C-alpha positions in Angstrom: -50.8 -107.9 231.0 -47.4 -108.0 229.5 -45.4 -107.8 232.7 -47.6 -109.7 234.9 -45.4 -112.9 234.6 -42.4 -111.1 236.1 -44.0 -110.5 239.5 -42.3 -111.9 242.4 -44.4 -114.0 244.7 -41.8 -115.9 246.7 -42.7 -113.9 249.9 -46.3 -115.5 250.0 -46.7 -118.5 252.2 -47.5 -121.7 250.5 -49.1 -123.5 253.5 -49.7 -122.7 257.2 -46.6 -123.2 259.4 -46.8 -123.2 263.1 -43.4 -121.6 263.5 -44.5 -118.7 261.1 -47.3 -116.1 261.7 -50.3 -116.5 259.4 -50.7 -113.8 256.7 -53.0 -110.9 257.5 -56.3 -110.7 255.7 -55.4 -107.7 253.4 -52.3 -109.4 252.3 -54.1 -112.5 251.5 -56.8 -110.6 249.6 -54.1 -109.1 247.5 -52.4 -112.5 246.8 -55.9 -114.0 246.0 -56.8 -111.3 243.5 -53.3 -111.9 241.8 -54.2 -115.3 241.5 -57.2 -114.2 239.1 -59.7 -114.5 241.8 -62.8 -112.1 241.6 -61.9 -108.7 242.9 -64.0 -106.3 244.9 -65.9 -104.0 242.6 -67.5 -100.5 243.0 -69.7 -99.0 240.3 -70.6 -95.4 239.8 -73.3 -94.3 237.2 -72.7 -91.2 235.1 -75.5 -88.9 234.2 -76.9 -87.9 230.7 -76.8 -84.6 228.9 -73.1 -84.2 228.4 -71.0 -84.0 225.2 -67.6 -85.6 225.0 -64.8 -84.1 222.8 -61.3 -85.4 221.9 -59.7 -83.0 224.4 -61.8 -84.5 227.1 -60.5 -87.9 226.5 -56.9 -86.6 226.9 -58.0 -84.7 230.1 -59.3 -87.7 231.9 -56.4 -89.9 231.0 -54.0 -87.1 232.4 -56.0 -86.8 235.5 -56.0 -90.7 236.2 -52.2 -91.1 235.4 -51.2 -88.2 237.6 -53.1 -89.9 240.6 -51.5 -93.3 239.9 -48.0 -91.7 239.8 -48.3 -90.9 243.2 -47.9 -94.7 243.9 -45.0 -97.2 242.9 -46.2 -98.5 239.6 -45.0 -102.0 238.7 -46.8 -102.3 235.5 -49.6 -100.6 233.7 -51.6 -100.4 230.5 -54.3 -98.3 228.9 -56.7 -99.5 226.3 -59.4 -97.6 224.4 -62.4 -99.0 222.5 -64.7 -97.1 220.2 -68.0 -98.5 218.9 -68.9 -96.6 215.7 -71.7 -96.5 213.3 -71.9 -99.3 210.3 -70.9 -101.9 212.8 -67.2 -100.6 212.9 -65.1 -101.1 216.0 -61.8 -99.4 216.8 -59.5 -100.8 219.4 -56.3 -99.1 220.8 -54.2 -101.1 223.1 -52.0 -98.4 224.2 -52.3 -94.7 224.3 -49.8 -94.0 221.7 -51.9 -95.6 219.0 -54.8 -93.6 220.0 -52.9 -90.4 219.7 -51.7 -91.4 216.1 -55.1 -91.7 214.9 -56.6 -88.9 212.6 -60.2 -88.4 213.7 -61.1 -85.8 211.0 -60.8 -88.6 208.5 -63.3 -90.9 210.2 -67.0 -90.4 208.8 -68.7 -92.8 211.1 -70.4 -91.7 214.2 -69.3 -92.7 217.7 -71.7 -94.6 219.6 -69.7 -95.7 222.6 -66.4 -95.2 224.3 -64.7 -97.4 226.7 -61.3 -96.8 228.3 -59.7 -99.2 230.6 -56.7 -98.4 233.0 -55.1 -101.6 234.3 -52.3 -101.2 236.8 -50.3 -103.1 239.4 -49.2 -101.0 242.3 -46.6 -101.8 245.0 -48.2 -100.2 248.2 -46.3 -100.0 251.5 -48.7 -102.1 253.5 -48.5 -105.1 251.0 -45.7 -107.3 250.1 -46.8 -108.1 246.7 -47.9 -105.9 243.7 -51.7 -105.4 243.6 -53.9 -105.0 240.4 -56.3 -102.2 240.2 -58.6 -101.8 237.1 -60.6 -98.7 236.3 -63.0 -98.7 233.4 -65.0 -95.8 232.1 -67.7 -96.4 229.5 -69.9 -93.6 227.9 -72.7 -94.7 225.5 -74.8 -97.7 225.3 -72.5 -100.6 224.4 -75.4 -103.3 224.3 -78.5 -102.8 222.1 -81.9 -102.9 223.9 -82.7 -106.5 222.4 -79.6 -107.8 223.9 -80.1 -106.1 227.3 -83.5 -107.9 227.5 -81.7 -111.3 226.8 -79.2 -110.5 229.5 -81.9 -109.8 232.1 -83.3 -113.1 231.5 -80.2 -115.1 231.5 -78.0 -113.3 234.1 -78.5 -113.3 238.0 -75.8 -110.7 238.4 -77.7 -107.3 239.1 -74.6 -105.5 238.8 -74.0 -106.6 235.2 -77.5 -105.7 234.1 -77.2 -102.1 235.8 -74.0 -101.6 234.1 -75.4 -102.7 230.7 -78.4 -100.5 230.8 -76.4 -97.4 231.9 -75.6 -94.6 229.5 -72.4 -93.9 231.3 -70.6 -95.9 234.0 -67.4 -95.9 235.8 -66.3 -99.2 237.5 -63.2 -100.1 239.4 -61.9 -103.5 240.6 -59.6 -103.0 243.5 -57.9 -104.3 246.6 -57.4 -100.9 248.2 -60.6 -99.1 248.6 -59.0 -95.6 249.2 -57.4 -95.7 245.9 -60.8 -97.0 244.2 -62.7 -94.2 245.9 -60.1 -91.4 244.6 -60.2 -92.9 241.0 -64.1 -92.8 241.1 -64.0 -89.2 242.3 -61.8 -88.0 239.5 -63.8 -89.6 237.0 -67.2 -88.2 238.4 -65.6 -84.6 238.9 -64.4 -85.0 235.2 -67.8 -86.0 233.8 -69.6 -83.2 235.7 -67.2 -80.7 234.1 -68.0 -81.8 230.6 -69.8 -79.5 228.2 -73.8 -79.7 228.5 -75.5 -80.9 225.4 -77.8 -78.2 223.8 -81.4 -78.4 224.9 -84.2 -79.0 222.5 -86.3 -76.0 221.3 -89.3 -75.2 223.5 -91.8 -76.8 221.0 -89.6 -80.1 220.7 -89.2 -80.3 224.4 -93.0 -79.9 224.9 -93.7 -82.8 222.3 -91.0 -84.9 223.9 -92.3 -84.6 227.4 -96.1 -84.2 226.7 -96.6 -85.1 223.1 -98.1 -88.6 223.8 -100.5 -87.1 226.1 -101.6 -84.6 223.5 -102.1 -87.2 221.0 -104.2 -89.2 223.4 -106.4 -86.1 223.8 -106.7 -85.8 220.2 -107.7 -89.5 219.8 -110.7 -89.1 222.3 -111.6 -85.7 221.1 -112.2 -86.6 217.4 -115.1 -88.8 217.6 -116.9 -86.3 220.0 -116.3 -83.4 217.7 -117.7 -85.5 214.9 -120.8 -86.3 216.8 -121.1 -82.6 217.6 -120.8 -81.8 213.8 -123.3 -84.3 212.8 -125.8 -83.0 215.4 -125.2 -79.3 214.1 -125.9 -80.4 210.5 -128.7 -82.7 211.7 -131.7 -80.5 210.0 -129.9 -80.7 206.6 -128.6 -84.3 207.0 -131.8 -86.1 208.3 -133.9 -85.3 205.2 -131.2 -86.7 202.9 -131.2 -89.9 204.7 -135.0 -90.3 205.0 -135.4 -89.3 208.6 -138.5 -87.4 209.4 -139.4 -84.9 212.2 -141.8 -87.6 213.5 -140.7 -89.5 216.6 -140.7 -93.2 215.8 -138.9 -96.4 216.6 -137.6 -96.4 212.9 -136.3 -92.9 213.2 -134.5 -93.6 216.5 -133.0 -96.7 215.2 -131.6 -94.9 212.1 -130.2 -92.1 214.2 -128.6 -94.4 216.6 -126.9 -96.3 213.7 -125.8 -93.0 212.2 -124.3 -91.7 215.5 -122.6 -95.0 216.3 -121.2 -95.2 212.8 -119.9 -91.7 212.9 -118.4 -92.4 216.4 -116.6 -95.5 215.2 -115.1 -93.6 212.2 -114.1 -90.8 214.6 -112.3 -93.3 216.7 -110.6 -94.8 213.7 -109.3 -91.4 212.5 -108.4 -90.5 215.9 -106.3 -93.7 216.4 -104.5 -93.2 213.0 -103.6 -89.6 213.9 -102.6 -90.6 217.4 -100.3 -93.3 216.1 -98.8 -91.0 213.5 -98.0 -88.3 216.1 -96.6 -90.9 218.5 -94.2 -92.4 215.7 -92.9 -88.9 214.9 -92.1 -88.4 218.5 -90.5 -91.7 218.9 -88.3 -90.7 215.8 -87.0 -87.7 217.7 -83.1 -88.1 218.1 -81.1 -87.2 221.1 -78.2 -84.7 220.8 -75.0 -86.8 220.1 -72.9 -87.7 223.2 -69.6 -87.3 221.2 -68.0 -84.7 219.1 -65.0 -86.5 218.0 -65.0 -87.6 214.5 -66.0 -85.8 211.3 -69.1 -88.1 211.1 -70.1 -86.8 214.7 -69.9 -83.2 213.4 -71.9 -83.9 210.4 -74.3 -85.9 212.4 -75.4 -82.9 214.5 -76.8 -81.0 211.5 -78.6 -84.3 210.4 -80.3 -84.6 213.8 -81.2 -80.8 213.8 -82.9 -81.1 210.4 -84.5 -84.4 211.3 -86.1 -83.0 214.5 -87.1 -79.8 212.9 -88.9 -81.8 210.1 -90.6 -84.0 212.7 -91.7 -81.0 214.8 -93.2 -79.2 211.7 -94.9 -82.5 210.5 -96.6 -82.7 213.9 -97.7 -79.1 214.1 -99.1 -79.3 210.5 -101.2 -82.3 211.2 -102.8 -80.6 214.3 -103.2 -77.4 212.8 -105.0 -79.0 209.7 -107.2 -80.8 212.2 -107.9 -77.7 214.1 -108.7 -75.8 210.8 -111.2 -78.6 209.4 -113.2 -78.5 212.6 -113.2 -74.9 213.0 -114.3 -74.4 209.2 -117.2 -76.7 209.8 -118.5 -75.0 212.9 -118.1 -71.8 211.2 -120.0 -72.9 208.0 -122.8 -74.2 210.4 -122.9 -70.8 212.3 -123.2 -68.9 209.0 -125.8 -71.0 207.6 -127.8 -70.9 210.7 -127.7 -67.2 211.0 -128.3 -66.3 207.2 -130.5 -69.0 206.0 
């Protein structure tokens, strides 16, 4: 921080002196933190299903600044970081730079936002200024493959939880009252954000229960194929040379036929299951951000993609149903009229 070199530390004792009282624990903690020691940290996870707009960023900054202005600020800074699509990153080291940005000219999609408020406060109960740092992040900042590597290499559970969270607010502090107030401000602000639009009923069902449905299809297809083979057995057996006479040879041929049909059914069922599961996995969540031109265009892309995937799944299941229904209907008509 730019002004941190100007802090006065002359009031801090350099070594114990019998003629002077020892510094109290809170004062020592403030001094120890100022000397780049690890501060106390509190973390609060933020929920999903919210949409962040440009005005919301200004709103949270105003709330945090208003709260901090109730104290004696010695030095402060606000930095903002955006991770965009196409590997682009935008860093703003002060609020004025952020306000000068023209977001309607940016075609990339926002993947993650981080805001850091770094402030030194002079509080009545302490002789020296104390650093408090508040960091807000929304969006995944670390790719899943890197999170796995972090889990294998890091023994800091707080760091792992923070990396996995879709939204997190963290405060490094000496004064726990100020820390709690700042966390509450961020939590209340996040709760008041606009809710993301819900999926359409069919899409919601497929996301929640689609894999169960594909699993049922996987097990049902070989059974239905065996039922069809059995229904057409009177017409199929003479073609492959199976007579009405009960014999070991006929039983062996029938067994081979049914096993072959069952295996083919398993293969077809597995192929359909995988195709449905892949389509479900390709469903995109509604964007967390509505800031850039790219964010606004991305909404239409996601809606079209999810609609196309839904139609593809429905068509596959419908055709499967029609094929089996048609075969059973044909068998019924043949049995009834011939």
